[in-house]
Residue frames relative to the residue before (quaternion, step in Angstrom):
aa qw qx qy qz dx dy dz
M 1.0000 0.0000 0.0000 0.0000 0.00 0.00 0.00
P 0.3286 -0.7777 0.5087 0.1686 3.62 -0.39 1.22
G 0.8615 -0.0639 0.0101 0.5036 3.60 -0.42 1.15
K 0.4011 -0.7184 0.5151 0.2401 3.53 -0.81 0.96
K 0.2998 -0.7346 0.5885 0.1552 3.53 -0.92 1.02
T 0.3387 -0.7449 0.5458 0.1805 3.57 -1.14 0.75
T 0.6564 -0.4809 0.4175 0.4044 3.46 -1.40 0.37
K 0.6387 0.5502 -0.3318 0.4234 3.61 0.91 -0.88
E 0.6330 0.5395 -0.3118 0.4594 3.56 1.09 -0.81
L 0.6490 0.5041 -0.2945 0.4879 3.55 1.04 -0.94
I 0.6254 0.5265 -0.3405 0.4645 3.59 0.91 -0.83
N 0.6671 0.4918 -0.3171 0.4610 3.62 0.80 -0.98
L 0.6516 0.5027 -0.3343 0.4594 3.62 0.90 -0.78
F 0.6375 0.5281 -0.3111 0.4668 3.59 0.96 -1.05
E 0.7072 0.4786 -0.2891 0.4328 3.64 0.77 -0.90
S 0.6574 0.4980 -0.3161 0.4690 3.60 1.20 -0.34
L 0.5880 0.5841 -0.3709 0.4189 3.58 1.27 -0.12
D 0.4916 -0.5925 0.5384 0.3425 3.55 -1.36 0.37
D 0.7260 -0.4576 0.2990 0.4172 3.61 -1.29 0.30
E 0.6501 0.5188 -0.3208 0.4531 3.59 0.96 -0.86
R 0.6872 0.4583 -0.2888 0.4841 3.63 0.93 -0.82
K 0.5807 0.5536 -0.3815 0.4592 3.60 1.10 -0.55
A 0.6677 0.4937 -0.3111 0.4622 3.55 0.91 -0.91
G 0.6285 0.5343 -0.3238 0.4633 3.54 1.06 -0.69
L 0.6223 0.5235 -0.3258 0.4823 3.58 1.02 -0.75
F 0.6558 0.4979 -0.3218 0.4673 3.60 0.89 -0.83
E 0.6453 0.5201 -0.3243 0.4560 3.53 0.94 -0.86
Y 0.6666 0.4989 -0.3086 0.4598 3.57 0.96 -0.85
A 0.6367 0.5156 -0.3269 0.4711 3.60 1.03 -0.80
E 0.6409 0.4984 -0.3292 0.4822 3.62 0.99 -0.75
F 0.6051 0.5469 -0.3470 0.4630 3.63 1.05 -0.69
L 0.6676 0.4932 -0.2929 0.4747 3.59 0.84 -1.03
L 0.6457 0.5186 -0.3261 0.4559 3.62 0.94 -0.78
S 0.6860 0.5011 -0.2949 0.4374 3.50 0.94 -0.90
K 0.6126 0.5741 -0.3327 0.4294 3.59 1.19 -0.53
G 0.8457 0.1045 -0.0180 0.5231 3.51 0.95 -0.85
G 0.5070 -0.6445 0.4484 0.3556 3.59 1.11 -0.02
P 0.6420 -0.5249 0.3622 0.4256 3.56 -1.24 0.26
V 0.3503 -0.6898 0.5882 0.2356 3.54 -1.23 0.53
K 0.3793 -0.7267 0.5337 0.2081 3.49 -0.83 1.04
R 0.3215 -0.7639 0.5383 0.1530 3.52 -0.68 1.26
E 0.2852 -0.7053 0.6216 0.1865 3.52 -1.22 0.56
I 0.1603 -0.7790 0.6022 0.0692 3.53 -0.69 1.08
I 0.3174 -0.7584 0.5440 0.1680 3.52 -0.69 1.10
E 0.5438 -0.5691 0.4935 0.3700 3.49 -1.31 0.35
P 0.6029 -0.5475 0.4249 0.3952 3.61 -1.18 0.61
L 0.4859 -0.6374 0.5184 0.2981 3.46 -1.24 0.63
D 0.4681 -0.6960 0.4781 0.2606 3.56 -1.17 0.65
I 0.1659 0.7699 -0.5865 0.1891 3.58 0.15 1.27
P 0.3037 -0.7964 0.4940 0.1716 3.60 -0.26 1.22
R 0.4979 -0.6344 0.5226 0.2766 3.48 -1.22 0.72
P 0.3356 -0.7591 0.5058 0.2354 3.64 -0.58 1.03
E 0.6673 -0.5145 0.3567 0.4034 3.59 -1.18 0.40
Q 0.7675 0.2025 -0.0769 0.6033 3.49 0.97 -1.04
E 0.1562 0.7967 -0.5586 0.1698 3.57 -0.48 1.18
T 0.3445 -0.6983 0.5903 0.2128 3.58 -1.06 0.76
V 0.6455 -0.4953 0.4039 0.4182 3.53 -1.33 0.27
V 0.6568 0.5001 -0.3303 0.4576 3.57 0.87 -0.87
G 0.6417 0.5187 -0.3171 0.4675 3.56 1.04 -0.79
A 0.6366 0.5286 -0.3292 0.4550 3.56 1.01 -0.71
I 0.6198 0.5281 -0.3346 0.4742 3.60 1.01 -0.78
K 0.6512 0.5231 -0.3053 0.4573 3.53 0.89 -0.96
R 0.6754 0.4947 -0.2925 0.4621 3.53 0.87 -1.00
L 0.6727 0.4828 -0.3087 0.4680 3.64 0.89 -0.88
K 0.6326 0.5092 -0.3654 0.4551 3.63 0.96 -0.63
E 0.6569 0.4761 -0.3137 0.4933 3.60 1.10 -0.62
T 0.6437 0.5434 -0.3102 0.4407 3.58 1.05 -0.77
Y 0.7844 0.2068 -0.0689 0.5806 3.53 1.18 -0.88
P 0.0033 -0.8503 0.5262 0.0037 3.59 0.57 1.16
M 0.5959 0.5873 -0.3637 0.4095 3.57 1.23 -0.30
I 0.6331 0.5259 -0.3340 0.4595 3.60 1.21 -0.32
E 0.0221 -0.8000 0.5975 -0.0505 3.52 -0.71 1.23
S 0.3982 0.7651 -0.4372 0.2549 3.51 1.32 -0.01
M 0.3883 -0.7079 0.5358 0.2470 3.62 -0.74 0.99
A 0.5602 0.5891 -0.4066 0.4170 3.66 1.07 -0.51
V 0.6522 0.5019 -0.3168 0.4716 3.61 0.91 -0.89
F 0.7071 0.4623 -0.2840 0.4535 3.56 0.78 -0.91
S 0.5999 0.5492 -0.3434 0.4697 3.54 1.14 -0.70
S 0.6569 0.5038 -0.2994 0.4744 3.60 0.92 -0.91
A 0.6599 0.5168 -0.3032 0.4534 3.56 0.96 -0.87
S 0.6326 0.5223 -0.3126 0.4788 3.53 1.12 -0.78
S 0.6214 0.5277 -0.3354 0.4722 3.62 1.05 -0.78
L 0.6349 0.5231 -0.3231 0.4679 3.55 0.96 -0.81
M 0.6413 0.5175 -0.3248 0.4641 3.62 0.93 -0.90
T 0.6575 0.5156 -0.3099 0.4537 3.55 1.02 -0.81
E 0.6128 0.5535 -0.3364 0.4528 3.52 1.06 -0.76
H 0.6657 0.4880 -0.2951 0.4813 3.56 1.02 -0.76
M 0.7426 0.4458 -0.2414 0.4376 3.57 0.75 -1.08
V 0.7539 0.3789 -0.2107 0.4937 3.59 0.94 -0.84
N 0.8022 0.3213 -0.1502 0.4803 3.54 0.83 -0.99
G 0.5030 -0.7071 0.3921 0.3053 3.56 1.32 -0.04
R 0.2882 0.7775 -0.5119 0.2245 3.54 1.27 0.37
D 0.6179 -0.5937 0.3730 0.3558 3.56 -1.03 0.85
L 0.5523 -0.6582 0.4235 0.2871 3.58 -0.91 1.07
V 0.7072 0.4763 -0.2729 0.4456 3.56 0.78 -1.04
D 0.6341 0.5153 -0.3370 0.4677 3.59 1.06 -0.71
V 0.6426 0.5474 -0.3022 0.4428 3.56 1.00 -0.83
I 0.6656 0.4835 -0.2743 0.4979 3.53 1.02 -0.99
D 0.6291 0.5138 -0.3464 0.4693 3.59 0.93 -0.81
E 0.6858 0.4710 -0.3135 0.4578 3.63 0.81 -0.83
M 0.6014 0.5422 -0.3642 0.4600 3.64 1.10 -0.66
E 0.6558 0.5134 -0.3179 0.4531 3.56 0.91 -0.94
A 0.6499 0.4902 -0.3248 0.4814 3.63 0.98 -0.82
L 0.6043 0.5582 -0.3497 0.4483 3.63 0.99 -0.70
F 0.6995 0.4378 -0.2821 0.4893 3.64 0.83 -0.89
E 0.6356 0.5310 -0.3406 0.4450 3.57 0.97 -0.72
R 0.6454 0.5190 -0.3032 0.4714 3.57 1.01 -0.83
S 0.6454 0.5162 -0.3144 0.4671 3.56 0.99 -0.92
H 0.6533 0.4871 -0.3212 0.4825 3.63 0.91 -0.83
A 0.6410 0.5310 -0.3230 0.4504 3.65 0.89 -0.83
E 0.6520 0.4959 -0.3208 0.4754 3.58 1.02 -0.80
M 0.6378 0.5135 -0.3489 0.4559 3.62 0.98 -0.77
M 0.6541 0.4997 -0.3282 0.4634 3.60 0.95 -0.78
K 0.6397 0.5318 -0.3269 0.4484 3.62 1.01 -0.82
D 0.6468 0.5482 -0.3042 0.4342 3.54 1.09 -0.83
L 0.6355 0.5521 -0.3210 0.4339 3.54 1.20 -0.55
K 0.6651 0.5162 -0.3046 0.4455 3.57 1.18 -0.53
């Protein structure tokens, strides 16, 4: 398999299709699933990347993406972007925003682990 494809790439392809082709893609995915059943994913533990004393919100997002490489959910990144906007536009406290981002990624990872059980 040449190069690992990401969920984000699949979503982008899916969103560029018309309704008829989206239905065809679903049918094909169901066909593939019926041939071999679901593949159990292995979720790795977060990497140990310490939080620096001085960190920007953008730096925190980059660090958290590296710490939690298994998280590809656009919902998590959308929420993190909203938090960044709260800090930059509304002046919300930097430390509070980064703390909340860390909690967001931790919850997402915990949910992934729970779904495996």
